[in-house]
DSSP file (Angstrom, degrees, kcal/mol; ACC not computed):
  #  RESIDUE AA STRUCTURE BP1 BP2  ACC     N-H-->O    O-->H-N    N-H-->O    O-->H-N    TCO  KAPPA ALPHA  PHI   PSI    X-CA   Y-CA   Z-CA
    1    1 A M              0   0    0      0, 0.0     2,-0.2     0, 0.0     0, 0.0   0.000 360.0 360.0 360.0 134.5    0.0    0.0    0.0
    2    2 A T        -     0   0    0      1,-0.1     2,-0.2     2,-0.0     5,-0.0  -0.539 360.0-124.4 -74.5 136.5    1.3    3.5   -0.9
    3    3 A S    >   -     0   0    0     -2,-0.2     3,-0.9     1,-0.1     4,-0.2  -0.523  16.2-122.8 -80.1 149.8    1.8    5.9    2.0
    4    4 A V  G >  S+     0   0    0      1,-0.2     3,-1.9     2,-0.2    -1,-0.1   0.822 107.5  68.8 -62.3 -33.0    0.0    9.2    1.8
    5    5 A A  G 3  S+     0   0    0      1,-0.3    -1,-0.2     3,-0.0    -3,-0.0   0.830  95.7  53.6 -61.4 -28.9    3.4   11.0    2.2
    6    6 A S  G <  S+     0   0    0     -3,-0.9    -1,-0.3     2,-0.0    -2,-0.2   0.533  90.3  99.9 -87.5   0.5    4.5    9.9   -1.3
    7    7 A N    <   -     0   0    0     -3,-1.9     2,-0.3    -4,-0.2    54,-0.2  -0.516  56.5-158.8 -81.2 153.4    1.4   11.3   -2.9
    8    8 A E  E     -A   60   0A   0     52,-2.8    52,-2.9    -2,-0.2     2,-0.4  -0.841  11.3-128.8-124.9 164.8    1.3   14.6   -4.8
    9    9 A E  E     +A   59   0A   0     -2,-0.3     2,-0.3    50,-0.2    93,-0.3  -0.915  23.5 172.3-123.7 145.8   -1.6   16.9   -5.6
   10   10 A L  E     -A   58   0A   0     48,-1.8    48,-2.9    -2,-0.4     2,-0.6  -0.976  24.7-139.3-141.9 144.2   -2.6   18.5   -8.9
   11   11 A Y  E     -AB  57  99A   0     88,-2.6    88,-2.7    -2,-0.3     2,-0.4  -0.956  19.8-163.2-115.2 117.0   -5.9   20.4   -9.4
   12   12 A L  E     -AB  56  98A   0     44,-2.2    44,-2.4    -2,-0.6     2,-0.5  -0.875   6.9-169.7-109.8 129.1   -7.6   19.7  -12.8
   13   13 A A  E     + B   0  97A   0     84,-2.8    84,-1.9    -2,-0.4    42,-0.2  -0.978  22.6 149.8-117.5 128.4  -10.3   21.9  -14.3
   14   14 A G  E     - B   0  96A   0      1,-0.6     2,-0.3    -2,-0.5    82,-0.2   0.015  64.4 -78.5-146.4  33.2  -12.1   20.5  -17.3
   15   15 A G  S    S+     0   0    0     80,-0.8    -1,-0.6    39,-0.4    80,-0.1  -0.737 105.4  21.1  97.6-151.9  -15.7   22.0  -17.2
   16   16 A C  S >> S-     0   0    0     -2,-0.3     4,-1.2    70,-0.3     3,-0.5  -0.260  74.3-141.5 -55.3 124.5  -18.4   20.8  -15.0
   17   17 A L  H 3> S+     0   0    0      1,-0.2     4,-3.1     2,-0.2     5,-0.3   0.669  86.8  77.1 -69.8 -14.7  -16.6   19.0  -12.1
   18   18 A W  H 3> S+     0   0    0      1,-0.2     4,-1.9     2,-0.2   125,-0.3   0.967 104.5  33.8 -56.2 -55.3  -19.1   16.2  -11.8
   19   19 A G  H <> S+     0   0    0     -3,-0.5     4,-2.2     2,-0.2    -1,-0.2   0.845 116.9  55.4 -67.3 -37.8  -17.9   14.4  -14.8
   20   20 A V  H  X S+     0   0    0     -4,-1.2     4,-2.9     2,-0.2     5,-0.3   0.931 110.6  45.3 -61.7 -48.3  -14.3   15.4  -14.3
   21   21 A Q  H  X S+     0   0    0     -4,-3.1     4,-2.5     1,-0.2    -1,-0.2   0.923 112.2  50.9 -63.5 -40.4  -14.3   14.0  -10.8
   22   22 A A  H  X S+     0   0    0     -4,-1.9     4,-0.5    -5,-0.3    -2,-0.2   0.913 115.7  43.7 -62.0 -43.2  -16.0   10.7  -11.9
   23   23 A F  H >< S+     0   0    0     -4,-2.2     3,-1.6     1,-0.2     4,-0.3   0.963 114.6  46.4 -67.1 -56.7  -13.5   10.3  -14.7
   24   24 A V  H >< S+     0   0    0     -4,-2.9     3,-1.7     1,-0.3    -2,-0.2   0.834 101.5  66.7 -58.5 -37.2  -10.3   11.2  -12.7
   25   25 A A  H 3< S+     0   0    0     -4,-2.5    -1,-0.3    -5,-0.3    -2,-0.2   0.759 100.2  51.4 -58.2 -24.1  -11.3    9.0   -9.8
   26   26 A T  T << S+     0   0    0     -3,-1.6    -1,-0.3    -4,-0.5    -2,-0.2   0.483  84.1 115.4 -94.8   0.7  -10.9    5.9  -12.0
   27   27 A L  S X  S-     0   0    0     -3,-1.7     3,-1.5    -4,-0.3     2,-0.1  -0.420  75.7-103.6 -73.6 142.9   -7.4    6.7  -13.3
   28   28 A P  T 3  S+     0   0    0      0, 0.0    -1,-0.1     0, 0.0     3,-0.1  -0.397 107.5  19.1 -61.9 134.4   -4.5    4.5  -12.4
   29   29 A G  T 3  S+     0   0    0      1,-0.3    32,-2.3    -2,-0.1     2,-0.4   0.188  89.8 125.0  95.4 -20.4   -2.4    6.1   -9.7
   30   30 A V  E <   +C   60   0A   0     -3,-1.5    -1,-0.3    30,-0.2    30,-0.3  -0.614  30.4 174.7 -76.1 126.3   -5.1    8.5   -8.5
   31   31 A T  E     +     0   0A   0     28,-2.8     2,-0.3    -2,-0.4    29,-0.2   0.601  61.1  11.8-110.6 -16.1   -5.6    7.9   -4.8
   32   32 A F  E     -C   59   0A   0     27,-1.4    27,-2.7     2,-0.0     2,-0.3  -0.967  55.8-169.4-162.8 143.4   -8.1   10.7   -3.9
   33   33 A T  E     -C   58   0A   0     -2,-0.3     2,-0.3    25,-0.2    25,-0.2  -0.963   4.9-179.9-135.0 152.7  -10.4   13.1   -5.6
   34   34 A E  E     -C   57   0A   0     23,-1.2    23,-3.0    -2,-0.3     2,-0.2  -0.949  26.0-126.0-152.0 128.5  -12.3   16.1   -4.2
   35   35 A A  E     +C   56   0A   0     -2,-0.3   100,-2.6    21,-0.2     2,-0.3  -0.594  51.4 128.3 -77.2 142.9  -14.6   18.6   -6.1
   36   36 A G  E     -CD  55 134A   0     19,-2.3    19,-2.8    98,-0.3     2,-0.4  -0.905  53.5 -86.3-166.5-167.7  -13.7   22.1   -5.5
   37   37 A R  E     -CD  54 133A   0     96,-2.2    96,-1.8    -2,-0.3     2,-0.4  -0.989  32.0-152.2-127.7 129.9  -12.9   25.6   -6.8
   38   38 A A  E     -CD  53 132A   0     15,-2.6    15,-1.7    -2,-0.4    94,-0.2  -0.838  66.1  -6.2-102.7 137.2   -9.4   26.9   -7.8
   39   39 A N  S    S+     0   0    0     92,-2.8    -1,-0.2    -2,-0.4    93,-0.1   0.697  81.0 140.6  58.4  34.7   -8.1   30.3   -7.7
   40   40 A G        -     0   0    0     91,-0.2    11,-0.2    -3,-0.2    -1,-0.1  -0.330  57.7-119.6 -84.9-178.5  -11.1   32.3   -6.7
   41   41 A T  S    S+     0   0    0      9,-0.8     2,-0.3    -2,-0.1    10,-0.1   0.473  85.2  70.7-103.8  -4.4  -10.8   35.2   -4.3
   42   42 A S        -     0   0    0      2,-0.2    -2,-0.2     8,-0.1     8,-0.1  -0.754  61.6-150.4-113.7 155.3  -13.1   34.0   -1.5
   43   43 A Q  S    S+     0   0    0     -2,-0.3     2,-0.3    88,-0.0    -1,-0.1   0.239  79.6  84.8-102.1  13.2  -12.8   31.1    1.0
   44   44 A S        -     0   0    0      2,-0.2    -2,-0.2     1,-0.1    -3,-0.1  -0.802  69.5-146.6-113.1 152.5  -16.5   30.9    1.0
   45   45 A L  S    S+     0   0    0     -2,-0.3     2,-0.1    90,-0.0    -1,-0.1   0.557  81.4  79.9 -89.3  -9.5  -19.0   29.1   -1.3
   46   46 A G  S    S+     0   0    0      3,-0.0    -2,-0.2     2,-0.0     2,-0.0  -0.339  71.8  42.0 -88.9 172.4  -21.5   31.8   -0.9
   47   47 A G  S    S-     0   0    0     -2,-0.1     3,-0.1     2,-0.0     2,-0.0  -0.249  94.8 -26.7  89.0-177.1  -21.7   35.2   -2.7
   48   48 A D  S    S-     0   0    0      1,-0.2    -2,-0.0    -2,-0.0     2,-0.0  -0.261  82.8 -75.0 -73.2 159.7  -21.1   36.3   -6.1
   49   49 A Y        -     0   0    0      1,-0.1    -1,-0.2     2,-0.1    -2,-0.0  -0.334  44.9-167.0 -56.5 132.3  -18.9   34.5   -8.6
   50   50 A D        -     0   0    0     -3,-0.1    -9,-0.8    -8,-0.1    -1,-0.1   0.072  51.2 -87.7-116.4  20.0  -15.3   35.3   -7.5
   51   51 A G  S    S+     0   0    0      1,-0.2    -2,-0.1   -11,-0.2   -13,-0.0   0.517  76.5 147.6  91.6   8.7  -13.3   34.1  -10.5
   52   52 A Y        -     0   0    0    -15,-0.0     2,-0.4     1,-0.0    -1,-0.2  -0.179  41.1-136.2 -70.4 166.3  -12.8   30.5   -9.6
   53   53 A A  E     - C   0  38A   0    -15,-1.7   -15,-2.6    41,-0.1    41,-0.2  -0.994  27.4-113.5-118.0 130.9  -12.6   27.5  -12.0
   54   54 A E  E     + C   0  37A   0     39,-2.7   -39,-0.4    -2,-0.4   -40,-0.3  -0.438  54.6 167.2 -59.6 129.2  -14.5   24.3  -11.1
   55   55 A C  E     - C   0  36A   0    -19,-2.8   -19,-2.3   -42,-0.2     2,-0.5  -0.880  38.1-124.5-140.8 171.9  -11.7   21.8  -10.4
   56   56 A V  E     -AC  12  35A   0    -44,-2.4   -44,-2.2    -2,-0.3     2,-0.4  -0.975  22.9-135.0-124.2 121.6  -10.9   18.4   -9.0
   57   57 A R  E     -AC  11  34A   0    -23,-3.0   -23,-1.2    -2,-0.5     2,-0.6  -0.601  28.9-163.0 -65.9 124.8   -8.3   18.1   -6.4
   58   58 A T  E     -AC  10  33A   0    -48,-2.9   -48,-1.8    -2,-0.4     2,-0.4  -0.916  13.0-168.2-127.6 106.1   -6.3   15.1   -7.5
   59   59 A R  E     +AC   9  32A   0    -27,-2.7   -28,-2.8    -2,-0.6   -27,-1.4  -0.797  22.8 175.0 -93.8 134.6   -4.0   13.2   -5.2
   60   60 A F  E     -AC   8  30A   0    -52,-2.9   -52,-2.8    -2,-0.4   -30,-0.2  -0.932  38.3-118.8-140.9 159.5   -1.8   10.8   -7.1
   61   61 A D    >>  -     0   0    0    -32,-2.3     4,-2.4    -2,-0.3     3,-2.3  -0.884  21.1-157.1 -97.0 106.6    1.0    8.5   -6.7
   62   62 A P  T 34 S+     0   0    0      0, 0.0    -1,-0.1     0, 0.0   -55,-0.1   0.579  91.1  64.2 -65.0  -8.4    3.9    9.7   -8.9
   63   63 A T  T 34 S+     0   0    0    -57,-0.1     3,-0.1   -34,-0.1   -56,-0.0   0.606 115.1  31.5 -81.4 -11.6    5.5    6.3   -9.1
   64   64 A V  T <4 S+     0   0    0     -3,-2.3     2,-0.4     1,-0.4   -34,-0.1   0.733 130.6  19.0-109.6 -40.5    2.3    5.1  -10.9
   65   65 A V     <  -     0   0    0     -4,-2.4    -1,-0.4   -36,-0.2     2,-0.1  -0.997  69.0-148.3-138.9 136.9    1.1    8.1  -12.9
   66   66 A S     >  -     0   0    0     -2,-0.4     4,-2.2    -3,-0.1     5,-0.2  -0.440  31.8-107.4 -95.5 170.4    3.0   11.3  -13.9
   67   67 A V  H  > S+     0   0    0      1,-0.2     4,-2.5     2,-0.2     5,-0.2   0.900 123.3  52.8 -59.2 -41.2    1.9   14.9  -14.4
   68   68 A E  H  > S+     0   0    0      1,-0.2     4,-2.4     2,-0.2    -1,-0.2   0.922 108.1  50.3 -62.8 -44.3    2.3   14.3  -18.2
   69   69 A Q  H  > S+     0   0    0      2,-0.2     4,-2.3     1,-0.2    -1,-0.2   0.894 109.9  49.6 -59.5 -43.7    0.1   11.2  -18.0
   70   70 A L  H  X S+     0   0    0     -4,-2.2     4,-2.5     2,-0.2    -2,-0.2   0.899 109.0  53.6 -66.2 -37.8   -2.7   13.1  -16.1
   71   71 A M  H  X S+     0   0    0     -4,-2.5     4,-2.3     2,-0.2    -2,-0.2   0.940 108.3  49.2 -58.8 -46.6   -2.5   15.8  -18.7
   72   72 A T  H  < S+     0   0    0     -4,-2.4     4,-0.4     1,-0.2    -2,-0.2   0.892 111.7  48.6 -62.3 -39.4   -3.0   13.2  -21.4
   73   73 A Y  H >X S+     0   0    0     -4,-2.3     3,-1.4     1,-0.2     4,-0.6   0.913 108.2  54.5 -62.1 -42.2   -6.0   11.8  -19.5
   74   74 A L  H >X S+     0   0    0     -4,-2.5     3,-1.3     1,-0.3     4,-0.9   0.895 103.3  57.4 -56.4 -41.7   -7.4   15.3  -19.1
   75   75 A F  H 3< S+     0   0    0     -4,-2.3    -1,-0.3     1,-0.3    -2,-0.2   0.585  94.9  65.5 -72.5  -6.8   -7.2   15.9  -22.9
   76   76 A E  H <4 S+     0   0    0     -3,-1.4    -1,-0.3    -4,-0.4    -2,-0.2   0.785 111.1  34.8 -74.5 -30.6   -9.4   12.8  -23.4
   77   77 A I  H << S+     0   0    0     -3,-1.3     2,-0.3    -4,-0.6    -2,-0.2   0.478 111.0  65.5-107.5  -5.6  -12.3   14.6  -21.7
   78   78 A I  S  < S-     0   0    0     -4,-0.9     8,-0.1     8,-0.0   -63,-0.1  -0.755  72.0-127.9-117.5 162.9  -11.9   18.3  -22.7
   79   79 A D    >   -     0   0    0     -2,-0.3     3,-1.1     6,-0.2     6,-0.2  -0.946  28.9-163.5-100.8 107.7  -12.0   20.4  -25.8
   80   80 A P  T 3  S+     0   0    0      0, 0.0    43,-3.8     0, 0.0    44,-0.4   0.570  82.4  53.3 -74.8  -7.3   -8.5   22.0  -25.2
   81   81 A Y  T 3  S+     0   0    0     41,-0.2     2,-0.3    42,-0.1    41,-0.0   0.529  84.9 101.4-100.8  -5.8   -9.2   24.9  -27.7
   82   82 A S    <   -     0   0    0     -3,-1.1     2,-0.5     3,-0.1    14,-0.3  -0.621  63.3-145.7 -85.5 133.2  -12.5   26.1  -26.1
   83   83 A V  S    S-     0   0    0     -2,-0.3     8,-0.1     1,-0.2    12,-0.1  -0.901  76.7 -15.8-100.1 122.7  -12.3   29.2  -23.9
   84   84 A N  S    S+     0   0    0     -2,-0.5     7,-2.6    39,-0.2     2,-0.3   0.863 118.7  91.2  50.9  42.5  -14.8   29.2  -20.9
   85   85 A R  E     +F   90   0B   0      9,-0.3     2,-0.3    -3,-0.3     5,-0.2  -0.904  41.2 172.7-163.6 134.9  -16.9   26.4  -22.3
   86   86 A Q  E >  S-F   89   0B   0      3,-2.1     3,-2.1    -2,-0.3   -70,-0.3  -0.927  72.8 -42.9-139.6 118.4  -17.0   22.6  -22.2
   87   87 A G  T 3  S-     0   0    0     -2,-0.3    -1,-0.1     1,-0.3    66,-0.0  -0.349 124.9 -20.7  58.6-136.8  -20.0   20.9  -23.8
   88   88 A P  T 3  S+     0   0    0      0, 0.0     2,-0.6     0, 0.0    -1,-0.3   0.517 115.1 102.1 -83.8  -0.4  -23.2   22.9  -22.9
   89   89 A D  E <   -F   86   0B   0     -3,-2.1    -3,-2.1     5,-0.1     2,-0.4  -0.732  52.3-178.7 -89.0 120.8  -21.5   24.5  -19.8
   90   90 A V  E     +F   85   0B   0     -2,-0.6    -5,-0.2    -5,-0.2     2,-0.2  -0.957  27.9  71.5-124.6 138.3  -20.5   28.1  -20.6
   91   91 A G  S >  S-     0   0    0     -7,-2.6     3,-2.0    -2,-0.4    -2,-0.0  -0.573  85.7 -77.8 138.9 164.1  -18.8   30.7  -18.4
   92   92 A E  G >  S+     0   0    0      1,-0.3     3,-1.9    -2,-0.2    -8,-0.2   0.831 121.5  65.2 -57.2 -37.3  -15.4   31.5  -16.9
   93   93 A K  G 3  S+     0   0    0      1,-0.3   -39,-2.7   -40,-0.1    -1,-0.3   0.617  98.4  55.9 -61.7 -16.4  -16.0   28.9  -14.1
   94   94 A Y  G <  S+     0   0    0     -3,-2.0    -9,-0.3   -41,-0.2    -1,-0.3   0.161  78.1 128.1-104.4  17.2  -15.9   26.1  -16.8
   95   95 A R    <   -     0   0    0     -3,-1.9   -80,-0.8   -11,-0.2     2,-0.3  -0.268  62.5-115.4 -68.9 162.8  -12.5   27.1  -18.2
   96   96 A T  E     +B   14   0A   0    -14,-0.3    29,-1.9    27,-0.3     2,-0.3  -0.769  49.1 145.5 -99.3 149.7   -9.9   24.3  -18.4
   97   97 A G  E     -Be  13 125A   0    -84,-1.9   -84,-2.8    -2,-0.3     2,-0.4  -0.991  42.4-135.4-172.8 163.1   -6.8   24.5  -16.3
   98   98 A V  E     +Be  12 126A   0     27,-2.2    29,-2.2    -2,-0.3     2,-0.3  -0.998  28.8 179.3-132.7 126.3   -4.1   22.8  -14.4
   99   99 A Y  E     +Be  11 127A   0    -88,-2.7   -88,-2.6    -2,-0.4     2,-0.3  -0.933   5.9 160.0-129.6 155.3   -3.1   24.3  -11.0
  100  100 A S  E     - e   0 128A   0     27,-1.0    29,-1.8    -2,-0.3   -90,-0.1  -0.969  42.7-136.2-166.6 155.1   -0.6   23.2   -8.4
  101  101 A E  S    S+     0   0    0     -2,-0.3    -1,-0.1   -92,-0.2   -91,-0.1   0.491  89.5  82.9 -85.4  -9.4    1.4   24.5   -5.4
  102  102 A D    >>  -     0   0    0    -93,-0.3     4,-1.4     1,-0.1     3,-0.7  -0.886  69.6-153.1-104.3 116.8    4.5   22.7   -6.7
  103  103 A P  H 3> S+     0   0    0      0, 0.0     4,-2.7     0, 0.0     5,-0.2   0.787  94.2  61.3 -59.8 -31.8    6.4   24.7   -9.4
  104  104 A E  H 3> S+     0   0    0      1,-0.2     4,-2.2     2,-0.2     5,-0.2   0.885 100.0  53.7 -65.0 -39.3    7.8   21.5  -10.9
  105  105 A H  H <> S+     0   0    0     -3,-0.7     4,-2.1     2,-0.2    -1,-0.2   0.901 110.5  48.0 -60.6 -41.4    4.2   20.3  -11.7
  106  106 A L  H  X S+     0   0    0     -4,-1.4     4,-3.1     2,-0.2     5,-0.2   0.939 110.4  50.2 -64.4 -47.3    3.6   23.6  -13.5
  107  107 A D  H  X S+     0   0    0     -4,-2.7     4,-2.0     1,-0.2    -2,-0.2   0.880 113.5  47.0 -59.0 -39.2    6.9   23.4  -15.5
  108  108 A R  H  X S+     0   0    0     -4,-2.2     4,-1.9     2,-0.2    -1,-0.2   0.868 112.6  48.3 -72.7 -35.9    6.0   19.8  -16.5
  109  109 A A  H  X S+     0   0    0     -4,-2.1     4,-2.2     2,-0.2    -2,-0.2   0.916 112.7  48.5 -68.7 -44.3    2.4   20.8  -17.5
  110  110 A R  H  X S+     0   0    0     -4,-3.1     4,-3.5     1,-0.2    -2,-0.2   0.931 112.2  50.1 -61.0 -42.0    3.7   23.8  -19.5
  111  111 A A  H  X S+     0   0    0     -4,-2.0     4,-1.3    -5,-0.2    -1,-0.2   0.874 108.3  52.5 -63.5 -35.9    6.2   21.5  -21.3
  112  112 A F  H  < S+     0   0    0     -4,-1.9     4,-0.5     2,-0.2     3,-0.4   0.943 113.5  42.4 -67.4 -45.7    3.6   19.0  -22.1
  113  113 A L  H >< S+     0   0    0     -4,-2.2     3,-1.3     1,-0.2    -2,-0.2   0.928 113.9  53.4 -65.4 -45.8    1.4   21.7  -23.7
  114  114 A G  H 3< S+     0   0    0     -4,-3.5    -1,-0.2     1,-0.2    -2,-0.2   0.747 102.5  57.2 -59.7 -25.6    4.4   23.2  -25.5
  115  115 A A  T 3< S+     0   0    0     -4,-1.3    -1,-0.2    -3,-0.4    -2,-0.2   0.581  86.1 100.2 -83.5 -12.5    5.5   20.0  -27.0
  116  116 A R  S X  S-     0   0    0     -3,-1.3     3,-1.4    -4,-0.5     4,-0.1  -0.458  77.3-130.3 -76.1 150.4    2.1   19.5  -28.8
  117  117 A V  T 3  S+     0   0    0      1,-0.3     3,-0.3    -2,-0.1    -1,-0.1   0.737 110.9  48.2 -71.0 -18.4    1.8   20.4  -32.4
  118  118 A D  T >> S+     0   0    0      1,-0.2     3,-2.8    -5,-0.1     4,-0.6   0.144  74.1 124.7-104.4  21.8   -1.3   22.4  -31.7
  119  119 A A  G X4  +     0   0    0     -3,-1.4     3,-0.6     1,-0.3    -1,-0.2   0.756  66.8  59.9 -51.4 -31.4    0.3   24.3  -28.7
  120  120 A D  G 34 S+     0   0    0     -3,-0.3    -1,-0.3     1,-0.2    -2,-0.1   0.562 108.0  44.6 -78.5  -6.1   -0.5   27.6  -30.2
  121  121 A R  G <4 S+     0   0    0     -3,-2.8     2,-0.2     2,-0.0    -1,-0.2   0.429  84.7 114.8-111.2  -4.0   -4.3   26.9  -30.2
  122  122 A I    <<  -     0   0    0     -4,-0.6   -41,-0.2    -3,-0.6    -9,-0.0  -0.515  43.0-170.5 -79.3 132.6   -4.6   25.3  -26.7
  123  123 A A        +     0   0    0    -43,-3.8     2,-0.4    -2,-0.2   -27,-0.3   0.190  43.5 124.6-101.8  10.7   -6.7   27.3  -24.1
  124  124 A V        -     0   0    0    -44,-0.4   -27,-0.3   -29,-0.1     2,-0.2  -0.642  54.0-142.0 -77.1 122.6   -5.7   25.3  -21.0
  125  125 A E  E     -e   97   0A   0    -29,-1.9   -27,-2.2    -2,-0.4     2,-0.5  -0.612   9.9-160.0 -87.3 148.8   -4.3   27.6  -18.4
  126  126 A V  E     +e   98   0A   0     -2,-0.2   -27,-0.2   -29,-0.2   -29,-0.0  -0.980  29.9 152.3-128.7 113.0   -1.4   26.4  -16.2
  127  127 A Q  E     -e   99   0A   0    -29,-2.2   -27,-1.0    -2,-0.5     2,-0.1  -0.975  49.5 -94.6-144.5 152.5   -1.2   28.5  -13.0
  128  128 A P  E     -e  100   0A   0      0, 0.0     2,-0.6     0, 0.0   -27,-0.2  -0.456  48.2-109.7 -62.2 137.6    0.0   28.3   -9.4
  129  129 A L        +     0   0    0    -29,-1.8     3,-0.1     1,-0.2   -30,-0.0  -0.650  45.0 168.1 -72.3 117.3   -2.8   27.3   -7.1
  130  130 A T        +     0   0    0     -2,-0.6     2,-0.3     1,-0.4    -1,-0.2   0.606  64.6   9.2-105.5 -23.3   -3.5   30.5   -5.1
  131  131 A N        -     0   0    0      2,-0.0   -92,-2.8   -88,-0.0     2,-0.4  -0.953  59.0-171.0-161.4 137.7   -6.7   29.4   -3.4
  132  132 A Y  E     -D   38   0A   0     -2,-0.3     2,-0.4   -94,-0.2   -94,-0.2  -0.997   0.6-174.0-137.0 135.9   -8.8   26.3   -3.1
  133  133 A V  E     -D   37   0A   0    -96,-1.8   -96,-2.2    -2,-0.4   -89,-0.1  -0.989  26.8-127.3-128.4 120.2  -12.3   25.8   -1.7
  134  134 A R  E     -D   36   0A   0     -2,-0.4   -98,-0.3   -98,-0.2     3,-0.1  -0.318  32.7-119.4 -61.6 136.0  -13.8   22.4   -1.3
  135  135 A S        -     0   0    0   -100,-2.6  -100,-0.1     1,-0.1    -1,-0.1  -0.376  41.1 -81.7 -73.9 161.1  -17.3   22.2   -3.0
  136  136 A A    >>  -     0   0    0      1,-0.1     3,-2.2    -2,-0.1     4,-0.6  -0.144  43.7-102.9 -62.6 161.7  -20.3   21.5   -1.0
  137  137 A D  G >4 S+     0   0    0      1,-0.3     3,-1.5     2,-0.2    -1,-0.1   0.859 118.4  65.1 -54.6 -39.0  -21.1   17.9   -0.1
  138  138 A E  G 34 S+     0   0    0      1,-0.3    -1,-0.3     3,-0.0    -2,-0.1   0.653 103.7  48.4 -62.3 -13.5  -23.9   17.7   -2.7
  139  139 A H  G X4 S+     0   0    0     -3,-2.2     3,-1.1  -104,-0.1     2,-0.4   0.554  85.6 105.6-100.8  -9.3  -21.1   18.1   -5.4
  140  140 A Q  T << S-     0   0    0     -3,-1.5     5,-0.1    -4,-0.6  -122,-0.1  -0.587 105.8 -17.3 -74.9 124.5  -18.7   15.4   -4.0
  141  141 A D  T 3> S+     0   0    0     -2,-0.4     4,-2.3     1,-0.1     3,-0.5   0.857  86.0 167.6  52.7  39.1  -18.8   12.3   -6.2
  142  142 A R  H <>  +     0   0    0     -3,-1.1     4,-3.9     1,-0.2     7,-0.2   0.888  69.9  47.3 -50.7 -48.2  -22.1   13.5   -7.7
  143  143 A L  H  4 S+     0   0    0   -125,-0.3    -1,-0.2     1,-0.2     6,-0.1   0.810 112.1  49.8 -74.0 -28.7  -22.3   11.0  -10.5
  144  144 A A  H  4 S+     0   0    0     -3,-0.5    -1,-0.2     2,-0.1    -2,-0.2   0.868 119.8  38.7 -72.3 -35.2  -21.5    8.0   -8.2
  145  145 A C  H  < S+     0   0    0     -4,-2.3    -2,-0.2     1,-0.3    -3,-0.2   0.902 134.9  18.7 -81.1 -43.8  -24.2    9.2   -5.8
  146  146 A I    ><  -     0   0    0     -4,-3.9     3,-2.1    -5,-0.3    -1,-0.3  -0.788  68.3-179.3-133.7  89.9  -26.8   10.3   -8.3
  147  147 A P  T 3  S+     0   0    0      0, 0.0    -1,-0.1     0, 0.0    -4,-0.1   0.744  78.4  64.4 -62.3 -21.8  -26.0    8.7  -11.7
  148  148 A E  T 3  S+     0   0    0      2,-0.0     3,-0.1     0, 0.0    -5,-0.1   0.537  76.0 121.4 -80.9  -5.1  -28.9   10.3  -13.5
  149  149 A S  S <  S-     0   0    0     -3,-2.1     2,-0.1    -7,-0.2    -6,-0.0  -0.255  76.6 -96.5 -60.6 148.9  -27.4   13.8  -12.9
  150  150 A A        +     0   0    0      2,-0.0     2,-0.3  -132,-0.0    -1,-0.1  -0.376  51.1 171.4 -66.6 137.2  -26.7   15.9  -16.0
  151  151 A C        -     0   0    0     -3,-0.1     4,-0.1  -133,-0.1  -134,-0.0  -0.976  37.2-141.8-152.8 135.9  -23.1   15.6  -17.2
  152  152 A H  S    S+     0   0    0     -2,-0.3    -1,-0.1   -66,-0.1   -65,-0.1   0.677  84.9  81.1 -73.0 -11.4  -21.4   16.8  -20.5
  153  153 A L  S    S-     0   0    0      1,-0.0   -76,-0.0   -66,-0.0    -2,-0.0  -0.788  87.4-117.4 -95.1 134.6  -19.3   13.6  -20.6
  154  154 A P    >>  -     0   0    0      0, 0.0     4,-2.2     0, 0.0     3,-0.7  -0.361  24.1-120.0 -65.3 148.2  -20.8   10.4  -22.0
  155  155 A Q  H 3> S+     0   0    0      1,-0.2     4,-2.5     2,-0.2     5,-0.2   0.875 112.3  60.6 -59.2 -38.3  -20.9    7.6  -19.5
  156  156 A E  H 34 S+     0   0    0      1,-0.2     4,-0.3     2,-0.2    -1,-0.2   0.877 108.2  43.9 -64.5 -31.8  -18.7    5.3  -21.6
  157  157 A L  H X4 S+     0   0    0     -3,-0.7     3,-1.1     2,-0.2     4,-0.3   0.929 112.0  52.9 -76.4 -44.6  -15.8    8.0  -21.3
  158  158 A V  H 3< S+     0   0    0     -4,-2.2     3,-0.4     1,-0.3    -2,-0.2   0.883 117.1  38.8 -55.0 -40.1  -16.4    8.5  -17.6
  159  159 A A  T >< S+     0   0    0     -4,-2.5     3,-2.1     1,-0.2    -1,-0.3   0.397  83.0 110.6 -94.1   0.7  -16.1    4.8  -17.1
  160  160 A K  T <  S+     0   0    0     -3,-1.1    -1,-0.2    -4,-0.3    -2,-0.1   0.790  89.2  28.8 -47.9 -39.0  -13.3    4.1  -19.6
  161  161 A Y  T 3  S+     0   0    0     -3,-0.4     2,-0.3    -4,-0.3    -1,-0.3   0.227  84.3 133.5-110.4  15.4  -10.6    3.3  -16.9
  162  162 A R    <         0   0    0     -3,-2.1  -136,-0.1     1,-0.2  -135,-0.1  -0.524 360.0 360.0 -68.5 130.6  -12.9    1.9  -14.2
  163  163 A A              0   0    0     -2,-0.3    -1,-0.2  -137,-0.1    -3,-0.0   0.398 360.0 360.0 -70.9 360.0  -11.3   -1.3  -12.9
């Protein structure tokens, strides 16, 4: 069993967090997920929109899955060229992004994007995590708890890596 100390965290934004969390939770090497908000200005879930991106806090074992592999998986479920939109969900909070408190993660994510032939078209932001707020309980593992919830990702894709 892998110890928690060897795990690292990356925050992945790919539109509505329900499907993103359901997908990411099935990935090899992912040990924990949590629905949340990245880089808003508030520590609260209440009030006006504060600039956050819906995201999934992703704890992973770097001996099993790398930042680059997590980016590859993320690209399976997003439109990397879309700005502030994924599927029917429109707005700044649905932007795509990768956030981390570890500068090495950000360097590796930027290198991954820069190495792609379509790098000049990609709208995925890569930024330091400056603020994180856990989403309300009703949004945690939403598709597992309420499978009929609306999601922009097809069920076949969400379950692609389910063991």
